[in-house]
N, C-alpha and C positions, 0 to 999 in steps of 0.2 A: 641221803644225798651226799654226805661227806665220803662215804665208802665209794660211791660212784665217781666222785671227783678224784679221789685218790687213784682209782683204777685208770681213769682217763689220763691223769698226769703221768702215771707209770708207763702207760702205752705210748704216750707222746714222746717221752724220753727215750724209750726203746726204738721208736721209729726214727727219731732224729739221729740216733747213734747208727742205726743200720743204713739210713739214707746217706750219711756222710762217707760210708765205705762202699756204697753200691755203685755199679757201673752205669745204671740208668734209674731214674725215678720219675714218678708222675703224681699229680695231685688233681683231684676233681671235687668241686664243691657245688652242691645243689641246695638252694634255699627255696622252699615252697610254702607260700602263705595260703592257707585254706580258708576261703570265705563262703563256704557252701551254705545251703539252706536258704533262709530268708534274709541273709546278710548279717545275722546276729552272731555268727560263728567267726572267730578270728584266732586261728591256731597256726603256728609256724613250725615247720619241720626243717631241720638242718642236717644234711648228711655230707660228711667230708671223707673222701677216700684217698688214702696215701698208699702208693705202691712202689716197691723197689725190686730191682732185678740185678742178679749177679750171673756171670757166665763166661764160658770159654768156647772153643770151637765145637766141642762135643758134649757140653753139659750146661745146665742153667738152674737157677733157683729163683722162684717168684714168691714174693710176700706182699700182701696188701691187706689193709684193715679199714673198716667203716666205723666212724664215730657219728652216732645219731643223737640229735637233741630235739625234743618237742616242748614248746612253751606251755601247751595245755597239759598240766600235770607235772611240768618240769622234769620229764623223764630223760635220763641220759644213759646211753648204752654204747659199749665199744665191743666190736666183734671182729674176728679175723674173717676177711672175705675170701681171699685165696692164699694158699700156702702149699706149694708143690715143688718137687724137684724134677728136672728133665735131663735125659741123657740119650745118647745114641746107642742103639742096641745092635751091635755087630754090623752096622751099615744097612741092616734090614728094615729097621723101624726106629721111630723116636718114641721113647717111653716117658710118660709123665705119671708121677705117683704123689698123691696128696689131695687137698681140697681144691677143686677146680670149678670155675664158672664156664659151663659148656652150653652151646646152642647148635642145634642141627636143623637144617631146613627152615621151615616156618616157625619152629620152636613150640609146636603144639604139645609134643611129648617131652622134649628136653630144651629148655630155654632159660635165659638168665633172669627174665622179668625185672628189668633194671629199675622200674619205678617203685617196687615193693620196698618196705622198710627193712625187711630181711630178704635179700635177693637169693635166688636159687643157686645152690652149689651142690656138687656131688663129691663124695669122698671115695677115692679108689684109684684104679689104674686105667690109663688110656694108652693106646698104641696107634700111632700114625704110620701105616705101612708105606715104605718108599717104593713107588713104581710110577711109570710114565703113562699107564693106561687109565687109571681111575684113582681118585682120592679115596682112600680106604682107612677108616678109623674103627678100632675095636675097643670096647670098654667093659669094665667090671667094677661094680661097687658093692659093698657089703657092710652092714652095720648090725650091732647086737643090742639087746635090751640090757638093763642094769643087772639082771640075774644071769647074764651070759647066754641066754637063748637067742636064736637067730631072729632078727627083726625084718630086715629087707635084703633082698638079693637081686641086683639088676645086672643084666648082660645085654650088650647091644652091638650091632654092626651098622656102620653108616658109610654109604658109598656116594660119592659126588663126582660129577663130570660136567664139563662145559666145553663147547666148541662153536666158534663162530657166533651165531645169533641165539643159541639155545644153551640152557643149563638144566641139570636135573640133580635131585638129591633123594636117596632112598634110605630110610631108617627102619631097622628091625630091632625091636626091644622086647626082652623077656623079663618080667617082674614077678617076684614072689614075696609074700609077707607072712611072717610068723609060721613058716613051714608049710603054708598052703600051696596048692598046685600053682604053677607059674601061669601068669596072664601074659599073653603075647599081643603086641601092638605093632602096627606098621604105618609109616607115613611116606607118601610120595609127593614131591614138589617138583613142578616143571615150569620153566619160564622160557618165553620166546619173544624175541624182539623183531618186529616187522616194520615195513615202510621206512627203511633206512634208519631205524632206531626211534621213530616217532611214536610207535605203538608198542607197548609192553603187555604181553598176555601172561597171566599167572594161573596155575592150577595147584591146589593143595588137596590131596585125598588121603584120609586117615581112617584106619580100621583097627578094631580090637576084638578080643574074644566076645562070644555071645552075639556076633554079627553087628556090633555097634559100628557106626560109620559117620564121618563128617566130611563135607566137601566145601571148598571155597574157590570160586572161579571169579576172576576179575580182569579188567583191562584198564590201562592208563594211557591216555593220549596226550602227547606234548604239543600243545598248540604253538608254542614258541619256546625260546629259552627261559622265559619267565613264568609261563602259565601251563598248567596241566589239569586234565579232567580224568576222574576215575569212576568206574561203575562196576558193581559185582554182586554176587549172591553167595551167602554161606548157608548151608542146609545140613540138617541132621536126619538120619534115617529113622525108620519106624521102630527100631529097637533101641533108640537112644544112643548116647555116647558119653563115656566117662572121661572127663578131662584129667590129665595126669597132674599130680601135685608138683612135679618139677617142670611143668610147662608154663607158657606165658599167659594162659587164660585162667581165671579163678572166679569164684563166686563173689569176691571182693572187688570185682571189675574196676570201676572208675578210680578207686583209691590206688590201683596199680597201673592206671594209665590207659585202660582200654574198656570196651563194652562188656568184657567178661564172658562168662558162660551163658549160652543161650538156653536158660532154663526158666520155668515159670510155674506159678501156683495156679493150677487150672481147676481148683475146687475139690481136689481129692484129699482124703485123710487116711492114715493107717489105722491098725487095730487099737493103737493107744491114743487116737484122736489127734495125732500130730499132722501138720500140713505136709503133703507130699509134693515135692518139687519134681518136675519132669522136663526133659528136653527132647523127647521123641517128637519127630515131625516138625521141628522148629525151622523157620526160614528167616533169613535176614537179607533184605534187599537194600543196598546202600549206593549212594552217589555222592561224589565230592569233588573238590577242586582245590588248587593251591596257586598262589600268585606271589611273585617276589619283585620288589621294586627297590633296588639299592639295598639299604640296610633293613628295610621293612619286609615282612612276610605275612601272608594271610592264608588261612586254610579253613575249610568248612566241609563237614560230612553230615549227611542226613540218612538215617537208617530207619527202616520199617520192619519190625519183627512180628511175624504171624505164626500160627500153627495150622497146618493143612488139614488137621482132623478136628479142630475145635473152632466152630464158627463164632465170630464176634471177638476173639482175642486179638489185640493189636497193641504193640509197644512202639512208640515213636521217639526217636532220639535225634537231637540236633547238637552237633559238636563244632564249636567255632574257636579258633585260636589266632592270636595276633602276636607277632614277634618282632623284636628290634635288636640288631647287633650293636652293642655299645662300643666295642672295640674288637681287636683280634682275639682277646682272651675272655670276654664276657658278653652274655646275651640275656635279654629280658623278654619274658613272654607272659601273655594273659590268655587263659583258657576258660571257656564257659560251656557247660553241658546242661541240656534239658533232657530228662529221661522220664517219659510219661507213659503210664499204662492205665487206660480207662480214665477215671477221675483223679488218680493219684499221680502227682508230678514231683520228681526230685530234681533239685537244682544244685549244680556244683560250679564253683568258681575258684581258680587258682592263679596266683601270681608267682612266677618262678624266676629266680636269678641263678644262672649257671656260670661258674668261673672256672677256667682251666688255664693255669699258668703255662 
């Protein structure tokens, strides 16, 4: 504990020094009290992010750090969240080099996953090509094992375009690990605003090697300025779908703020007797709505997850949240989730205070 405290104080001193000379700085504090289960759990997670920026007309430096504290176990950790340099590349592109928080399209393959205790970042180079036709980003990341051998190698191209009532994003990603053959993935996201902006239609279609695929179609209708209704369906093909480790979805779902991967124990075991989780042929039908009244906000989503090839499997999820804006810099929210499969039901409750000076 003393070593952790010493590291925290050293980091804080360094941040205060850098902030005092920075051209811009920002602070974000999130305190989340976990009261899940039968109400007997009471754990508080605190995350403070401090970011600083220096720069000129053709260059910039970004540095931000996360300090995490969990009352359960009194765990304290301090990590660098982002640290990268940016410069103009002969007027052709903007180049960023270092540790970056990136998100493309719906974030299925590359996303920041902001609710995780260790948020997703990528170490490498990104190039934003300057042109008036389409937003074009190129990326390359590479890491090595302790013995110097190659660990992971990622390359991607992301193209985005918007015009009038529509927008589109296309991501192509090639990933190899430990010298194995590259695995390619592609994600297409399309959005269209109809009825004068009252109806938003969204499509996310994602594919990977071995014919794995996932699709999410949804529509959101704005009843008025304060109320909206949403309905949609997410489905996985018969060959399953492998969720990327740098994406927004994970097996740890609700602790990261969402329903997580659509996988289930359908009774299968492998040769060693271990339970086999599968996500092939999974479907999630969801409906929800949100309402805002002054400083108060209310949102609810109900999801039904089934498997088209397994009769009798059903997972029912109810997600309700209530929020209140305390002032221009702070907000308080309460979220309750019921996640039931058969006779097994998991309950989650969080009280979250967010402060942004």
